[in-house]
C-alpha positions in Angstrom: 56.7 247.1 -69.3 57.9 248.8 -66.1 57.1 251.6 -63.8 59.7 252.8 -61.3 60.2 255.8 -59.0 63.4 257.4 -57.7 65.1 260.7 -57.0 67.2 261.8 -59.9 69.4 263.7 -57.5 69.6 261.8 -54.2 68.4 263.8 -51.3 66.8 266.5 -53.4 63.3 265.5 -52.4 62.1 265.6 -56.0 60.8 262.2 -57.0 60.3 261.0 -60.6 58.3 258.3 -62.2 60.0 256.3 -65.0 58.0 254.3 -67.4 59.1 251.8 -70.1 56.2 250.5 -72.2 55.8 249.2 -75.8 59.4 249.9 -76.6 59.2 253.5 -75.4 60.7 255.2 -72.4 59.6 258.4 -70.6 59.9 260.0 -67.2 58.1 262.8 -65.3 58.9 264.7 -62.2 56.0 264.3 -59.7 56.9 265.9 -56.4 57.3 264.1 -53.1 57.7 260.4 -52.7 54.1 259.7 -51.6 52.7 261.4 -54.7 55.2 259.5 -56.9 54.1 256.2 -55.4 50.5 256.8 -56.1 51.1 257.9 -59.7 53.3 254.8 -60.2 50.5 252.5 -58.8 47.9 254.0 -61.1 50.1 253.7 -64.2 51.1 250.2 -63.3 47.4 249.3 -63.2 46.3 251.2 -66.4 49.2 250.6 -68.8 48.3 246.9 -69.6 44.8 247.9 -70.5 46.2 250.0 -73.4 47.3 247.0 -75.3 43.7 245.6 -75.2 42.2 249.0 -76.0 40.2 248.9 -72.8 39.3 251.7 -70.3 40.6 251.4 -66.7 38.3 250.0 -64.1 36.6 252.5 -61.8 38.8 253.4 -58.9 37.8 251.9 -55.6 39.6 254.5 -53.6 37.2 256.6 -51.6 37.5 260.3 -51.4 38.2 260.0 -47.7 41.4 258.1 -48.5 42.6 260.6 -51.1 44.4 263.8 -50.2 44.1 266.8 -52.4 47.8 266.9 -52.9 48.1 263.3 -54.1 45.1 263.7 -56.4 46.3 267.0 -57.8 49.7 265.6 -58.7 48.3 262.6 -60.3 45.8 264.7 -62.3 48.3 267.2 -63.5 50.8 264.5 -64.7 48.2 262.3 -66.4 44.8 263.7 -67.5 45.9 267.4 -67.6 49.1 266.6 -69.6 46.9 264.9 -72.3 44.0 267.4 -72.4 45.5 270.8 -71.8 47.7 273.0 -74.0 51.3 272.8 -73.0 51.4 276.4 -71.7 48.2 275.8 -69.6 49.6 272.6 -68.3 52.8 274.2 -67.3 51.0 277.1 -65.6 48.7 274.7 -63.7 51.6 272.6 -62.5 53.3 275.7 -61.1 50.1 276.8 -59.4 49.6 273.4 -57.8 53.1 273.2 -56.5 53.4 276.8 -55.3 50.0 277.6 -54.0 47.5 274.7 -53.8 49.6 272.0 -52.2 51.0 274.2 -49.5 47.5 275.2 -48.5 45.3 272.1 -49.2 47.9 269.3 -49.9 47.3 267.2 -46.8 43.5 267.7 -46.6 41.3 264.9 -47.9 39.3 265.8 -51.0 36.0 265.1 -49.1 37.0 267.7 -46.4 37.4 270.6 -48.9 34.4 273.0 -48.5 33.3 276.0 -50.4 33.7 278.1 -47.2 37.4 277.1 -46.9 38.1 277.8 -50.5 36.4 281.1 -50.4 38.3 282.1 -47.3 41.6 281.1 -49.1 40.7 283.2 -52.1 40.1 286.3 -50.0 43.3 285.7 -48.0 45.3 286.0 -51.2 44.3 289.6 -51.6 46.1 290.3 -48.3 49.4 289.2 -49.9 49.1 291.9 -52.5 48.2 289.5 -55.3 46.3 290.8 -58.3 42.8 289.5 -58.9 43.8 288.1 -62.3 46.4 285.9 -60.6 44.0 284.9 -58.0 41.4 284.0 -60.6 44.0 281.7 -62.3 44.6 279.9 -59.0 40.9 279.5 -58.4 40.3 278.2 -62.0 43.0 275.7 -61.6 41.6 274.5 -58.3 38.1 274.3 -59.7 39.3 272.3 -62.8 41.0 269.7 -60.6 37.9 269.3 -58.4 35.6 269.1 -61.4 37.7 266.2 -62.7 37.3 264.5 -59.3 33.6 264.8 -59.8 33.1 264.0 -63.5 36.1 261.9 -64.5 36.9 259.9 -61.4 33.8 260.1 -59.3 35.6 260.6 -56.0 33.5 263.7 -55.2 29.8 264.3 -55.7 30.0 268.1 -56.0 32.7 270.6 -56.9 33.1 272.9 -53.8 34.9 275.5 -55.8 32.2 275.9 -58.4 30.4 279.2 -58.3 32.9 281.0 -56.0 33.5 284.5 -57.3 36.9 286.2 -57.4 36.2 289.9 -56.9 38.0 292.7 -58.7 38.8 295.5 -56.3 37.8 298.9 -57.4 40.7 300.9 -58.7 43.0 297.9 -59.1 45.6 298.6 -61.8 46.2 296.2 -64.6 49.4 294.2 -64.5 50.6 295.8 -67.7 48.9 298.7 -69.5 48.8 298.7 -73.3 51.6 300.9 -74.6 50.7 301.4 -78.3 52.6 303.4 -80.9 51.1 306.6 -82.4 50.9 306.9 -86.2 54.1 308.9 -86.2 55.9 306.4 -84.0 54.7 303.6 -86.1 56.1 305.2 -89.3 59.4 305.8 -87.6 59.7 302.3 -86.2 58.8 300.7 -89.6 61.6 302.8 -91.2 64.1 301.6 -88.6 63.1 297.9 -89.0 63.3 298.2 -92.8 66.9 299.5 -92.5 68.1 297.1 -89.7 66.1 293.9 -90.3 64.3 293.9 -93.7 63.8 290.2 -93.9 62.5 289.5 -90.4 61.5 292.3 -88.0 60.2 294.6 -90.7 57.6 292.3 -92.3 56.6 291.0 -88.8 56.2 294.7 -87.7 54.0 295.6 -90.7 51.8 292.5 -90.2 51.4 293.2 -86.5 50.6 296.9 -87.0 48.1 296.4 -89.8 46.5 293.0 -88.8 46.7 292.9 -85.0 47.9 289.3 -84.9 49.5 287.9 -81.8 53.2 287.4 -82.2 52.8 283.6 -81.8 50.2 283.7 -84.6 52.6 285.6 -86.9 55.5 283.3 -86.3 53.2 280.3 -87.0 52.1 281.6 -90.4 52.6 279.3 -93.4 52.4 280.2 -97.1 49.2 278.2 -97.5 47.5 280.5 -95.0 47.7 283.4 -97.4 44.6 284.1 -99.6 45.6 286.8 -102.1 42.4 286.4 -104.1 40.3 287.4 -101.1 43.0 289.6 -99.5 43.0 287.8 -96.1 45.0 285.4 -94.0 43.6 282.3 -92.2 44.8 282.0 -88.6 44.8 278.3 -87.6 47.9 277.9 -85.3 50.2 279.6 -83.0 53.7 279.1 -81.5 53.9 279.0 -77.7 56.6 277.8 -75.4 58.8 276.9 -78.5 56.3 274.6 -80.1 53.4 274.8 -82.6 50.0 274.7 -81.0 46.5 275.8 -81.5 45.5 279.4 -81.2 44.6 280.9 -77.8 40.9 280.2 -78.0 38.2 279.1 -80.5 37.6 282.7 -81.3 41.2 283.0 -82.3 40.8 280.6 -85.2 39.7 283.3 -87.7 40.1 285.1 -91.0 41.8 288.5 -90.9 41.8 291.0 -93.7 45.1 292.3 -95.2 45.4 296.0 -95.8 47.0 296.8 -99.2 50.4 297.6 -97.5 50.3 294.5 -95.4 49.5 292.4 -98.5 52.4 294.0 -100.4 54.8 293.1 -97.6 53.5 289.5 -97.4 54.0 289.1 -101.1 57.5 290.4 -100.9 58.3 288.1 -98.0 57.1 285.1 -100.1 59.4 286.1 -102.9 62.3 286.5 -100.4 61.6 283.0 -99.0 61.7 281.5 -102.5 65.0 283.0 -103.2 66.3 282.0 -99.8 65.3 278.3 -100.3 66.8 278.3 -103.8 70.1 279.7 -102.4 70.1 276.9 -99.8 69.4 274.3 -102.4 66.1 273.4 -100.9 64.1 273.8 -104.1 61.0 276.0 -104.4 58.9 274.2 -101.8 57.8 276.8 -99.3 56.4 276.3 -95.8 56.9 278.8 -93.0 56.4 282.5 -93.8 59.3 283.3 -91.4 61.7 280.4 -91.6 64.9 280.2 -89.6 68.3 279.7 -91.4 67.8 276.0 -90.8 64.3 276.0 -92.3 62.3 275.7 -89.1 60.1 278.2 -87.4 61.1 281.1 -85.2 60.1 281.2 -81.5 59.6 284.2 -79.3 62.9 283.7 -77.6 64.6 283.5 -80.9 62.9 286.7 -82.2 63.2 289.0 -79.2 67.0 289.4 -79.6 66.6 290.8 -83.1 63.6 292.9 -81.9 65.6 294.4 -79.0 68.5 295.5 -81.4 66.1 297.5 -83.6 64.1 298.8 -80.6 67.2 300.2 -79.0 68.4 301.7 -82.3 65.1 303.5 -82.7 65.6 305.7 -79.7 62.0 305.2 -78.7 60.3 304.2 -75.5 60.7 300.5 -74.9 58.0 298.3 -76.4 57.5 294.6 -76.8 56.3 292.7 -80.0 52.8 292.5 -78.3 52.5 296.3 -78.5 52.2 295.9 -82.3 48.8 294.3 -81.6 47.9 297.0 -79.1 48.7 299.6 -81.8 46.4 297.9 -84.3 43.5 298.0 -81.9 44.0 301.5 -80.6 44.5 303.1 -84.0 41.5 301.4 -85.5 39.2 302.2 -82.6 40.5 305.8 -82.5 39.3 306.2 -86.1 35.9 305.0 -85.2 36.0 301.5 -86.6 33.2 299.3 -85.2 34.1 297.7 -81.9 32.6 294.3 -82.8 34.5 294.2 -86.0 37.8 295.0 -84.4 37.2 292.4 -81.6 36.4 289.7 -84.2 39.4 290.3 -86.3 41.7 290.4 -83.2 40.3 287.0 -82.1 38.7 288.2 -78.9 36.0 286.0 -77.5 33.6 289.0 -77.3 33.6 292.7 -77.8 33.6 293.3 -74.0 37.2 292.1 -73.8 38.2 294.6 -76.5 36.3 297.4 -74.8 37.7 296.9 -71.4 41.2 296.8 -72.7 41.1 299.7 -75.1 38.1 301.9 -74.1 40.2 305.0 -73.4 41.4 305.0 -77.0 37.9 305.0 -78.4 36.4 308.3 -79.7 35.0 310.3 -76.8 31.3 309.7 -76.2 31.1 313.3 -75.0 32.0 315.0 -78.3 28.6 316.7 -78.7 28.1 320.4 -78.0 26.8 320.5 -74.4 25.8 324.1 -74.8 22.9 322.9 -77.0 21.1 321.9 -73.8 20.7 325.6 -72.9 18.9 326.6 -76.1 15.4 325.8 -77.4 15.3 322.7 -79.6 14.9 323.4 -83.3 12.6 320.4 -83.8 9.0 321.1 -84.3 7.7 317.6 -83.6 7.1 317.0 -79.9 9.4 314.4 -78.3 7.3 311.3 -77.8 6.5 310.2 -74.2 8.7 307.4 -72.8 6.1 306.1 -70.4 2.5 305.4 -70.0 0.1 308.3 -69.6 -1.4 308.6 -66.2 
């Protein structure tokens, strides 16, 4: 067993922790030398306990002796790495290094106050940063401090808890949905069928008619398809080139297949069977969209083929995520129930769906306003809405 630190590139200022334990070797980039030393000390103390299946002893370090920067780097490379999805962990590490350490890195944990954090949040607006980005920074900071309270006991309260991140009136979204119309959808499907019948075409049809995220489509397996009940079970996704869980608990769901989507899925399964037989892999089937080597596609592996068809279509540039936007806008424009669309899209609640797609919903002012000028035809008096006085 051994824990060492060093700069991989001498003079770079980027320090790494190297661990050799139980016949396994790993390394992690930590940051500056001070943070690397603290991570190494903690690992050196806790690794032997693993062989006895014991929990580490409570830390005797007081919050007065722990800087935010040191604690944040230890947290992101230990507890966060184990408990967060890879994409979230990666995003939090960037936030810590780019935003939080430059601002709070040298400040003791016990010296952080709600007023200081609130002032920092408001100062970020002056840089032109969007509220969504600021909210991510605040959530990362709050998660770190909550761990200091609950997991390590070096703080008694979380000073970031309850601090609001305002959304300025009139703030534009980072990227507006850019859905296809019905005519554009038909044209693009014809193009994908001609140019990429075994990959982009079935993905396009599923995206247009089921509203799945592109990571959910790429992670589909044959066993997820239920032809008897005409639906697909969504239980995984592909993000940052690896298989992971869906975006949220609401994203684990069952989504109905339209007749055309079901037909394309069936054709894709037949195609895969023929593909595997040609490769000499037998009839065992796994991924719905296998690569030539039998693995799964990633977004980076798909986007090249997508761009070729997109350019050939002559249409306004869209991304694969706009398939999902199209599904939502077309269904809502036809008057399908908001709650039903939200559930099948895997949104946590209908408010998310409404706020994203409300302008594509049927107008709530479709009634004939001139009726207010004429005498009502009803003969029964309108009941009073209040108490009689």
